[in-house]
C-alpha positions, 0 to 999 in steps of 0.5 A: 748231497747223498747218492740217493738224492742225486739219483732222484734228482737225475731221474726227475731231470730226465723225466723218468718215473721210478718204474721206468728208471728201475726197468732201465736199471734192471731192478725193482721200483722198490729197490730204486725207492730204497736207494733214493731214500738211503735205506739200503747200500748200493752195490758197485755194479748198480752205481755203475749202471746208474752212472751209465744211464744218466751219463754222469761220473760214478765218482760224482755219485759217490761224492768223490768228485765235484765233476758231475759229467762222465767223459762223452757227456752230451752224446745223444741219449734217448730217454723215451 
């Protein structure tokens, strides 16, 4: 699974609209749409922001690890 597919999957799992997720990532919703579709390459700092937002491993997002969860997984995160 490519990084864009993972981002969309995570966004859907957490019930976030593209607009809401984009706002939390400090990008436009069109930028997020391009990431999800694979039409643009993400910057490293953007990958870190996605990993932090969804509490997943950046290595997992990049396909470098099968371990999806970042250390501290399960900590309460408010997605409202």
